[in-house]
C-alpha positions, 0 to 999 in steps of 0.5 A: 776583530774586524774594528779599528786596532791602534798601536800607541806610545805615551808622549810628552802626557798625550798618546800617539798614534804610532800605527793602526789598522782601519776597520772596513766600516763606513762608519769609523774614527779616523786617527792618522798615525801621528796624532795625539788624543788626551791622555786623561780618557781614552783606553791607551791613556788611562792604561799608560795612567794606571800602570805608572807610579802613583808620584809620575801619574800625579805630576804628569795630571797636575800638569794639565786640566782634566778637559771634557771631552764628552758626557762621560769624561772623568773630570773629578781627580778623585774619581779619576784615582780611583779608577784608574787603581781599578784599571790598574789591577787589571792590567787594561785600558778601558774607555766607555764613551770617555773621550767621543760620545758612542765610542768605546775602546779597551788598550793593553800593554806592550811591554819591553824585557824588563815588563815596563810598558814601551807601548799599548794596543788598542780597539775601539770601535761605535757602540752602534757596533761594538759594546764595552762588553764585546770590546773587553771579550777580546782583551785576550787575543789582544794580549797574545798581539802584544806579547807577539809585538813585544818580541819584536822589541828585544 
């Protein structure tokens, strides 16, 4: 893809970065493995939320405020629920400048042999280089990579 890709997992209401393949561009967001980012405004986090049972989602979101990180961060619970329901149908996570202004991302699930989400892979880039539409165009390629990663979990 030529942009930074991440392998993430859910950990106690946050997204934690396990590994990354960094882009070679000088303009990039660097989050080292072990970094934690919010669940409600990142592509991986929204994917985890969208695909979990609604009762678990509600409990997890009730435990933490929907803090604004950028002008586009969804901080209204009803609006976030509608967005997560849309993403659930697409089996995809999307960050449209919600975590950081000027940064877009998408995430796809890495499923275990029972079909549960074990992790996610995401790509993110500054909007100066990649639009959200362009990122969405990589979804099939990312799903194929997620399937290859999933095969190693067996």
